[in-house]
C-alpha positions as CSV (number, residue, x, y, z in Angstrom):
1,X,-136.3,210.9,60.5
2,X,-134.5,212.9,57.9
3,X,-131.6,214.4,60.0
4,X,-129.4,212.3,57.8
5,X,-129.9,214.6,54.8
6,X,-129.8,218.0,56.6
7,X,-126.8,217.7,59.0
8,X,-123.3,218.6,57.7
9,X,-121.9,215.6,59.6
10,X,-123.6,213.2,57.2
11,X,-123.3,215.2,54.0
12,X,-120.8,212.9,52.3
13,X,-122.7,209.8,53.1
14,X,-126.2,211.1,52.4
15,X,-125.4,212.9,49.1
16,X,-122.5,211.1,47.5
17,X,-123.7,207.8,48.9
18,X,-127.1,208.2,47.3
19,X,-125.4,209.1,44.0
20,X,-123.2,206.0,44.2
21,X,-126.2,203.7,44.8
22,X,-128.1,205.3,41.9
23,X,-125.2,204.8,39.5
24,X,-124.4,201.3,40.6
25,X,-128.0,200.3,40.4
26,X,-128.3,201.7,36.9
27,X,-125.2,199.9,35.8
28,X,-126.6,196.6,37.1
29,X,-129.8,197.2,35.1
30,X,-127.7,197.8,32.0
31,X,-125.9,194.5,32.6
32,X,-129.4,192.9,32.8
33,X,-130.2,194.4,29.4
34,X,-127.1,192.8,28.0
35,X,-128.1,189.5,29.5
36,X,-131.5,189.8,27.9
37,X,-129.8,190.4,24.5
38,X,-127.7,187.3,25.2
39,X,-130.8,185.2,25.8
40,X,-132.1,186.1,22.3
41,X,-128.9,185.2,20.5
42,X,-128.2,182.1,22.6
43,X,-131.6,180.5,22.1
44,X,-131.6,181.3,18.4
45,X,-128.2,179.5,18.2
46,X,-129.5,176.7,20.3
47,X,-132.5,176.3,18.0
48,X,-130.2,176.4,14.9
49,X,-127.9,173.7,16.4
50,X,-130.8,171.4,17.2
51,X,-132.6,171.9,13.9
52,X,-129.5,171.6,11.7
53,X,-126.8,169.3,13.1
54,X,-123.3,170.6,12.6
55,X,-124.4,174.1,11.8
56,X,-123.0,175.4,15.1
57,X,-119.4,174.5,16.3
58,X,-118.5,173.6,19.8
59,X,-116.3,176.7,20.0
60,X,-119.2,179.0,19.0
61,X,-121.4,177.3,21.6
62,X,-118.9,177.7,24.4
63,X,-118.2,181.3,23.5
64,X,-121.8,182.1,24.2
65,X,-121.5,180.5,27.6
66,X,-118.3,182.3,28.3
67,X,-119.9,185.7,27.3
68,X,-122.7,185.0,29.8
69,X,-120.2,184.1,32.5
70,X,-118.4,187.4,32.0
71,X,-121.6,189.5,32.2
72,X,-123.0,187.6,35.1
73,X,-119.7,187.7,37.0
74,X,-119.5,191.5,36.7
75,X,-123.2,191.7,37.8
76,X,-122.5,189.6,40.9
77,X,-119.4,191.7,41.8
78,X,-121.3,195.0,41.5
79,X,-124.4,193.6,43.2
80,X,-122.5,192.3,46.2
81,X,-120.5,195.5,46.7
82,X,-123.5,197.7,46.2
83,X,-125.4,195.7,48.8
84,X,-122.5,196.0,51.3
85,X,-122.3,199.8,50.7
86,X,-126.1,200.2,51.0
87,X,-126.1,198.4,54.3
88,X,-123.6,200.9,55.7
89,X,-125.4,203.8,54.1
90,X,-128.7,202.8,55.7
91,X,-127.1,202.2,59.1
92,X,-125.7,205.7,59.1
93,X,-129.2,207.0,58.4
94,X,-130.3,205.1,61.5
95,X,-127.3,206.5,63.4
96,X,-128.4,210.1,62.5
97,X,-131.8,209.3,63.9
98,X,-130.4,207.7,67.0
99,X,-128.0,210.6,67.7
100,X,-130.9,213.0,67.7
101,X,-132.9,210.8,70.1
102,X,-129.9,210.2,72.4
103,X,-129.2,214.0,72.5
104,X,-132.8,214.5,73.6
105,X,-133.2,211.4,75.7
106,X,-133.8,213.5,78.9
107,X,-137.0,214.6,77.3
108,X,-137.7,211.5,75.2
109,X,-137.6,209.2,78.2
110,X,-140.8,210.8,79.5
111,X,-142.7,209.6,76.4
112,X,-144.3,206.1,76.7
113,X,-142.5,203.5,74.7
114,X,-139.5,205.7,74.1
115,X,-136.9,202.9,74.4
116,X,-138.8,200.8,71.8
117,X,-138.9,203.7,69.4
118,X,-135.2,204.5,69.7
119,X,-133.9,201.0,69.6
120,X,-136.4,198.6,67.9
121,X,-138.2,201.0,65.5
122,X,-135.0,202.7,64.2
123,X,-133.6,199.2,63.5
124,X,-136.8,198.2,61.6
125,X,-136.9,201.5,59.8
126,X,-133.3,200.9,58.5
127,X,-134.0,197.3,57.4
128,X,-137.3,198.2,55.6
129,X,-135.7,201.2,54.0
130,X,-132.8,199.0,52.7
131,X,-135.2,196.4,51.3
132,X,-138.0,198.7,50.0
133,X,-135.8,201.6,49.0
134,X,-133.4,199.6,46.9
135,X,-136.3,197.6,45.5
136,X,-138.1,200.7,44.4
137,X,-135.0,202.2,42.9
138,X,-134.2,199.0,40.9
139,X,-137.9,198.8,39.7
140,X,-137.8,202.4,38.4
141,X,-134.4,201.8,36.7
142,X,-135.6,198.6,35.2
143,X,-138.7,200.2,33.8
144,X,-136.7,203.0,32.2
145,X,-134.3,200.4,30.6
146,X,-136.7,197.6,29.6
147,X,-139.9,199.4,28.6
148,X,-138.3,200.8,25.4
149,X,-136.9,197.3,24.7
150,X,-140.3,195.7,25.1
151,X,-141.8,198.4,23.0
152,X,-139.5,197.7,20.1
153,X,-139.7,193.9,20.4
154,X,-143.5,193.9,20.6
155,X,-143.7,195.5,17.2
156,X,-143.8,192.0,15.8
157,X,-146.6,191.0,18.3
158,X,-149.7,192.6,16.9
159,X,-152.3,190.0,17.6
160,X,-153.7,189.1,21.0
161,X,-156.1,186.3,21.8
162,X,-159.8,187.4,21.7
163,X,-158.9,191.1,21.5
164,X,-157.3,191.0,18.0
165,X,-154.8,193.4,16.6
166,X,-153.1,195.8,19.0
167,X,-149.9,197.8,18.3
168,X,-147.1,197.1,20.8
169,X,-149.4,194.6,22.4
170,X,-147.2,193.2,25.1
171,X,-146.4,196.7,26.6
172,X,-150.1,197.3,27.1
173,X,-150.6,193.8,28.5
174,X,-147.9,194.3,31.0
175,X,-149.2,197.7,32.2
176,X,-152.8,196.5,32.3
177,X,-151.9,193.3,34.2
178,X,-149.8,195.1,36.7
179,X,-152.4,197.8,37.2
180,X,-155.1,195.2,37.8
181,X,-152.9,193.3,40.3
182,X,-152.0,196.4,42.2
183,X,-155.6,197.5,42.6
184,X,-156.6,194.0,43.7
185,X,-153.8,193.8,46.3
186,X,-154.3,197.3,47.7
187,X,-158.0,196.6,48.0
188,X,-157.4,193.2,49.7
189,X,-154.8,194.6,52.0
190,X,-156.2,198.1,52.8
191,X,-156.8,197.2,56.4
192,X,-153.4,195.7,57.1
193,X,-151.4,198.8,57.9
194,X,-153.8,199.7,60.7
195,X,-153.8,196.2,62.0
196,X,-150.0,196.1,62.1
197,X,-149.9,199.3,64.0
198,X,-152.4,197.9,66.5
199,X,-150.3,194.8,66.9
200,X,-147.2,196.8,67.8
201,X,-149.3,198.9,70.2
202,X,-150.7,196.0,72.1
203,X,-147.4,194.1,72.1
204,X,-145.7,197.2,73.6
205,X,-148.3,197.5,76.4
206,X,-147.8,193.8,77.2
207,X,-144.0,194.0,77.2
208,X,-144.0,197.2,79.3
209,X,-146.1,195.6,82.0
210,X,-143.7,192.6,82.1
211,X,-140.7,194.8,82.3
212,X,-142.2,196.8,85.2
213,X,-143.0,193.6,86.9
214,X,-139.3,192.7,87.0
215,X,-138.7,195.4,89.6
216,X,-142.1,196.0,91.1
217,X,-143.9,192.9,92.6
218,X,-147.2,194.8,92.5
219,X,-147.1,195.0,88.7
220,X,-147.5,192.2,86.1
221,X,-150.1,190.3,88.3
222,X,-151.6,187.3,86.6
223,X,-154.9,189.1,86.0
224,X,-153.2,192.2,84.5
225,X,-150.9,190.3,82.1
226,X,-153.6,187.9,81.1
227,X,-155.8,190.8,80.1
228,X,-153.0,192.4,78.1
229,X,-152.1,189.1,76.5
230,X,-155.7,188.5,75.6
231,X,-155.6,191.8,73.6
232,X,-152.4,190.7,71.9
233,X,-154.1,187.4,71.0
234,X,-157.2,189.0,69.6
235,X,-155.3,191.5,67.4
236,X,-153.0,188.7,66.1
237,X,-156.0,186.5,65.2
238,X,-157.5,189.5,63.4
239,X,-154.3,189.8,61.5
240,X,-154.2,186.1,60.5
241,X,-157.8,186.4,59.1
242,X,-157.1,189.4,57.0
243,X,-153.8,188.0,55.7
244,X,-155.6,184.8,54.8
245,X,-157.6,186.3,52.0
246,X,-154.8,188.8,51.2
247,X,-152.4,186.0,50.5
248,X,-155.0,184.0,48.6
249,X,-155.4,187.0,46.2
250,X,-151.7,187.8,46.1
251,X,-150.5,184.3,45.2
252,X,-153.4,183.5,42.8
253,X,-152.5,186.7,40.9
254,X,-148.7,186.0,40.8
255,X,-149.1,182.4,39.7
256,X,-151.6,183.5,37.0
257,X,-149.1,186.1,35.7
258,X,-146.5,183.3,35.0
259,X,-148.4,182.3,31.8
260,X,-149.8,185.7,30.8
261,X,-146.9,186.5,28.3
262,X,-147.2,183.1,26.7
263,X,-151.0,183.6,26.3
264,X,-150.4,186.9,24.7
265,X,-147.7,185.4,22.4
266,X,-149.9,182.4,21.5
267,X,-151.3,183.6,18.2
268,X,-147.8,184.6,17.0
269,X,-146.1,181.4,18.3
270,X,-148.5,179.0,16.7
271,X,-147.9,180.6,13.3
272,X,-144.2,180.0,13.6
273,X,-143.5,183.7,12.9
274,X,-140.9,184.1,15.6
275,X,-137.8,182.2,16.7
276,X,-137.2,180.5,20.1
277,X,-134.6,183.2,20.9
278,X,-137.1,185.9,20.2
279,X,-139.6,184.2,22.5
280,X,-137.1,184.0,25.3
281,X,-135.9,187.6,24.8
282,X,-139.4,189.1,24.7
283,X,-140.7,186.9,27.5
284,X,-137.8,188.0,29.7
285,X,-138.2,191.7,28.8
286,X,-142.0,191.4,29.6
287,X,-141.2,189.8,32.9
288,X,-138.8,192.6,33.8
289,X,-141.3,195.3,33.0
290,X,-144.2,193.4,34.6
291,X,-142.3,192.7,37.8
292,X,-141.2,196.3,38.1
293,X,-144.8,197.5,37.7
294,X,-145.8,195.0,40.4
295,X,-143.6,196.6,43.0
296,X,-146.5,197.3,45.3
297,X,-148.0,193.9,44.8
298,X,-144.8,192.0,45.6
299,X,-143.8,194.2,48.6
300,X,-147.2,195.1,50.1
301,X,-146.6,193.0,53.3
302,X,-143.3,194.8,53.9
303,X,-144.9,198.2,53.0
304,X,-147.6,197.5,55.6
305,X,-144.9,197.0,58.3
306,X,-142.9,200.0,57.1
307,X,-146.0,202.2,57.3
308,X,-146.6,201.0,60.8
309,X,-143.0,201.9,61.8
310,X,-143.3,205.2,60.1
311,X,-146.4,206.1,62.0
312,X,-144.9,205.2,65.3
313,X,-141.7,207.2,64.7
314,X,-143.7,210.1,63.4
315,X,-145.9,210.2,66.5
316,X,-142.8,209.8,68.7
317,X,-141.1,212.8,67.1
318,X,-144.2,214.9,67.3
319,X,-144.4,214.2,71.0
320,X,-140.7,214.9,71.4
321,X,-141.1,218.2,69.5
322,X,-144.1,219.0,71.7
323,X,-142.0,218.3,74.8
324,X,-139.2,220.6,73.5
325,X,-141.8,223.4,72.8
326,X,-143.3,223.1,76.2
327,X,-139.8,223.2,77.8
328,X,-138.9,226.3,75.8
329,X,-142.2,228.0,76.8
330,X,-141.5,227.4,80.5
331,X,-138.1,228.9,80.2
């Protein structure tokens, strides 16, 4: 699965492509930091304009909107091009895998489900890698950029409801809330990777029998395919049940987290010690840190499928390597 990084053919794409994605993602995060600063200044200006009529001119107000448009426009441009480049980068990773399988197809074809591994699973691997890989990279970059910002901003937030005084309170609230959510979701979804693997296994057996039945009338009899389909049905029903309570826990947690920063800010807000711009700025910084820390929570369903694909490709490559070793031994 990692031929992409060890073959000279893919050196430029694997190494320099990775560096480009890292740099562009970091720059996008820096633009996000600028937007966060803009939110603080803009909402303070908005509060001033609404509180004291005539204190803010139309020109000043429009200049803030123009500043946002410039930053957002640059962010969109870089994001679109980075996404385009990443899609090509990931497809070349898939191509490196496919080339290896094609070169060894005379051995690979003897392994059950080889065609599905080479075509379908490499496609899924590439798509999950693009989504989860870029998401993880962005989460790490965002944490590096926004945690110090939240740390500085939360100096003014020293009082939490019930708990009382805590230095840099919102940083600890974000970390604790994300940790609790991650543990909850992993606990609730611990069985899902195995179930997803079993789904693909049963679906593959069902599909194989149908394909064989296209050329051999003795295969895919009603009794045989009904038995296989019954296994497919049972494993899917099992999946639905486990996803039922998993989704209940996931969405309950995510909806509850919407109001957590405002609960934490409540003692400070009611005293009028901070401005509207500061509330917006710190709430947005909190959201960035919290969302980054919730990477596993928000992507667990995709991670489950990715683990399943990873396991299937790993087993396939082990069998392929075993076949190569046996062939060498015979020679």
